[in-house]
C-alpha positions as CSV (number, residue, x, y, z in Angstrom):
1,X,84.0,106.1,141.5
2,X,82.5,103.2,143.4
3,X,79.0,103.7,145.0
4,X,80.5,102.2,148.2
5,X,82.2,104.9,150.3
6,X,86.0,104.7,150.6
7,X,87.2,106.7,153.6
8,X,90.9,107.5,153.4
9,X,93.4,109.3,155.6
10,X,97.1,109.7,154.9
11,X,100.1,109.9,157.2
12,X,103.8,109.0,157.3
13,X,104.7,106.4,160.0
14,X,105.0,108.9,162.9
15,X,106.8,107.2,165.8
16,X,107.0,103.7,167.1
17,X,104.1,104.7,169.3
18,X,101.9,106.8,166.9
19,X,101.4,110.4,167.4
20,X,98.0,111.3,168.8
21,X,96.9,113.1,165.7
22,X,97.1,109.9,163.7
23,X,94.9,108.2,166.3
24,X,92.5,111.1,165.9
25,X,92.4,110.5,162.1
26,X,91.6,106.8,162.7
27,X,88.9,107.6,165.2
28,X,87.3,110.2,162.8
29,X,87.4,107.7,159.9
30,X,85.8,105.0,162.1
31,X,83.0,107.4,163.2
32,X,82.4,108.4,159.6
33,X,82.3,104.7,158.6
34,X,79.7,104.1,161.3
35,X,77.5,106.8,159.7
36,X,77.9,106.0,156.0
37,X,79.4,102.5,155.7
38,X,82.2,101.6,153.3
39,X,85.8,100.8,153.9
40,X,88.7,102.7,155.5
41,X,92.0,103.1,153.8
42,X,95.3,104.2,155.4
43,X,97.5,105.8,152.8
44,X,100.8,105.2,154.5
45,X,103.4,107.5,153.0
46,X,106.4,105.3,154.0
47,X,108.4,106.9,151.1
48,X,109.0,110.0,153.3
49,X,112.6,110.4,154.3
50,X,112.5,113.0,157.1
51,X,113.8,111.4,160.3
52,X,111.9,113.9,162.4
53,X,108.6,112.2,161.4
54,X,109.3,109.3,163.7
55,X,110.2,111.2,166.8
56,X,108.2,109.7,169.6
57,X,107.3,112.1,172.4
58,X,106.5,110.3,175.7
59,X,105.9,111.8,179.2
60,X,107.7,110.5,182.2
61,X,105.3,108.6,184.4
62,X,106.5,110.3,187.6
63,X,107.6,113.8,186.6
64,X,105.3,114.1,183.5
65,X,108.2,115.8,181.7
66,X,108.3,115.1,177.9
67,X,111.1,113.2,176.3
68,X,111.8,112.7,172.6
69,X,112.8,109.1,171.5
70,X,113.5,108.1,168.0
71,X,115.0,105.3,166.0
72,X,118.8,105.0,165.7
73,X,120.2,105.0,162.2
74,X,123.2,103.2,160.7
75,X,124.7,106.3,159.2
76,X,124.0,110.0,158.5
77,X,123.1,109.5,154.8
78,X,120.5,106.9,155.6
79,X,119.1,109.0,158.5
80,X,118.7,112.1,156.4
81,X,117.8,110.8,153.0
82,X,116.7,107.2,152.8
83,X,112.9,106.6,152.6
84,X,111.4,105.2,155.8
85,X,110.9,101.7,154.3
86,X,114.6,101.6,153.7
87,X,115.9,103.0,157.0
88,X,117.3,99.9,158.6
89,X,116.7,99.3,162.3
90,X,120.1,98.7,164.0
91,X,120.2,95.5,166.1
92,X,121.1,97.3,169.3
93,X,118.4,100.0,169.1
94,X,115.6,97.8,170.2
95,X,117.2,96.6,173.4
96,X,118.5,100.1,174.3
97,X,115.0,101.6,173.8
98,X,113.3,98.8,175.7
99,X,115.3,99.7,178.8
100,X,114.0,103.2,178.7
101,X,110.4,102.5,178.3
102,X,109.4,101.6,181.9
103,X,109.9,105.3,182.7
104,X,107.2,106.3,180.2
105,X,104.6,103.6,179.4
106,X,102.6,100.8,181.0
107,X,103.6,97.1,181.0
108,X,101.3,96.0,178.2
109,X,102.9,98.7,175.9
110,X,106.3,97.5,176.9
111,X,105.5,93.9,176.2
112,X,104.2,94.8,172.8
113,X,107.4,96.7,172.0
114,X,109.4,93.8,173.3
115,X,107.9,91.3,170.9
116,X,107.9,93.6,167.9
117,X,110.7,93.4,165.4
118,X,111.1,94.6,161.8
119,X,114.0,95.2,159.4
120,X,113.1,98.8,158.7
121,X,111.5,101.9,160.4
122,X,108.2,101.8,158.4
123,X,107.6,98.1,159.0
124,X,108.3,98.5,162.7
125,X,105.9,101.4,163.1
126,X,103.1,99.6,161.3
127,X,103.7,96.4,163.3
128,X,103.3,98.4,166.5
129,X,100.1,100.1,165.3
130,X,98.7,96.7,164.4
131,X,99.7,95.3,167.8
132,X,97.9,98.2,169.5
133,X,94.7,97.3,167.7
134,X,94.6,100.6,165.7
135,X,94.5,99.1,162.2
136,X,91.9,96.4,162.5
137,X,89.8,96.2,159.3
138,X,91.7,99.1,157.7
139,X,93.3,98.5,154.3
140,X,96.8,99.9,154.1
141,X,98.2,101.4,150.8
142,X,101.9,102.2,151.0
143,X,103.6,104.8,148.8
144,X,106.8,102.7,148.8
145,X,105.0,99.7,147.3
146,X,106.3,99.2,143.7
147,X,102.8,97.9,142.6
148,X,101.2,101.1,143.9
149,X,103.8,103.2,142.2
150,X,103.2,101.4,138.9
151,X,99.5,102.1,139.2
152,X,99.7,105.7,140.2
153,X,99.3,108.6,137.8
154,X,102.2,110.7,136.6
155,X,102.9,113.9,138.5
156,X,105.1,116.9,137.6
157,X,106.7,117.2,141.1
158,X,108.2,114.1,142.6
159,X,111.1,112.3,144.3
160,X,113.2,109.4,142.9
161,X,114.8,106.6,144.9
162,X,118.3,106.3,143.6
163,X,121.6,104.7,144.8
164,X,124.1,107.0,146.4
165,X,127.2,106.2,148.4
166,X,126.0,102.7,149.3
167,X,122.5,103.7,150.2
168,X,119.2,104.3,148.5
169,X,118.3,108.0,148.9
170,X,115.1,109.9,148.0
171,X,116.3,112.7,145.7
172,X,114.1,115.6,144.4
173,X,113.7,115.7,140.7
174,X,113.4,119.3,139.4
175,X,114.7,121.0,136.3
176,X,116.2,117.8,134.9
177,X,118.3,117.3,138.0
178,X,118.3,115.1,141.1
179,X,119.1,116.9,144.3
180,X,119.4,116.3,148.1
181,X,118.5,119.1,150.4
182,X,121.3,119.4,153.0
183,X,119.5,122.3,154.8
184,X,119.1,126.0,154.3
185,X,120.2,126.9,150.8
186,X,122.5,124.0,150.5
187,X,121.7,121.3,147.9
188,X,123.8,118.4,146.6
189,X,123.3,117.5,142.9
190,X,123.5,113.8,142.1
191,X,124.5,112.3,138.8
192,X,121.4,112.1,136.5
193,X,120.4,108.5,135.9
194,X,117.5,106.8,134.2
195,X,114.6,105.7,136.5
196,X,111.2,104.0,136.3
197,X,107.8,104.6,138.0
198,X,108.7,102.1,140.6
199,X,111.3,104.6,141.9
200,X,109.0,107.6,142.0
201,X,107.1,109.0,145.0
202,X,105.1,112.3,145.2
203,X,106.0,115.6,146.8
204,X,103.8,117.0,149.5
205,X,102.0,119.2,146.9
206,X,101.4,116.3,144.4
207,X,100.6,113.7,147.0
208,X,96.8,114.0,147.0
209,X,96.3,113.5,143.2
210,X,98.9,110.7,143.1
211,X,97.2,108.9,146.1
212,X,93.7,109.4,144.6
213,X,94.7,107.8,141.3
214,X,95.3,104.6,143.3
215,X,92.8,104.7,146.2
216,X,89.8,106.3,144.5
217,X,88.4,107.5,147.8
218,X,85.1,109.3,148.3
219,X,86.0,110.9,151.6
220,X,89.3,112.1,153.0
221,X,90.1,112.7,156.7
222,X,92.5,115.7,156.7
223,X,94.7,117.0,159.5
224,X,94.1,120.5,160.8
225,X,96.6,122.1,158.5
226,X,96.6,119.5,155.8
227,X,94.1,121.0,153.5
228,X,96.3,124.1,153.1
229,X,98.7,122.1,150.8
230,X,96.5,119.2,149.5
231,X,95.0,121.2,146.7
232,X,91.4,119.8,147.1
233,X,90.4,121.7,144.0
234,X,92.3,119.0,142.0
235,X,90.0,116.3,143.3
236,X,86.4,117.7,143.4
237,X,85.1,114.1,143.7
238,X,86.4,113.9,147.3
239,X,84.5,115.1,150.4
240,X,87.0,116.4,152.9
241,X,86.4,115.9,156.6
242,X,88.7,117.6,159.2
243,X,89.9,115.1,161.8
244,X,88.6,115.4,165.3
245,X,90.6,117.6,167.7
246,X,92.8,115.8,170.3
247,X,94.9,117.1,173.1
248,X,98.7,117.0,172.9
249,X,98.4,116.0,169.3
250,X,102.2,115.7,168.7
251,X,102.7,113.4,171.6
252,X,102.6,109.6,171.4
253,X,99.5,107.5,171.9
254,X,100.4,104.5,174.1
255,X,97.0,102.9,174.9
256,X,96.4,99.4,173.5
257,X,93.1,98.0,172.3
258,X,91.8,101.2,170.7
């Protein structure tokens, strides 16, 4: 472990305007950095495939009613099972969403959205967060990066990115089988194929140790319920810090320059 503090927080890309709980993690990490020094690392779990993660909850500027916006997806398979860094952004989604934004956000946020473009969901979210000033002087480590995957330790529980029906899907590896969870008790078993570390990403329960083998952090800013599944006993070298509380944590943060 380095003598210089490494303050880390982890999160999936969580909306094209980020959820407020991600901003709370960033603010907590910056406050801790002001106290102890060191660097801040954002472990961006862009390997996650759940399309619900990028739901963006905005409130109407007049009625204050909440509305859920999300990316469009090219097909059902990609929406449900492709990792975020491979969920392609359809050409017409940007313009359609741009027309809706005046009901919900101020002009500067609209202008940022208007000039932001990216080929996939994860890149678009990160470009927006950078444009909002949230990621200045923060090092980003992405779970979908092949170099990160090669460096990471082996874990017993993991997903594998494999081709299926013209897409790359994130299949769970368990009991020598690759499966997709369709919902409830329904699973689809895919043909077994060989794979390499560059195709592997951790499950929720194995994520902390996998991340730590790459990041080597001294402090970790955890969400309010995150420590329940992170297994901090596996990484006694980490000091865990609970993120600051924030109102309406699941809603989107739309302020620029913070």
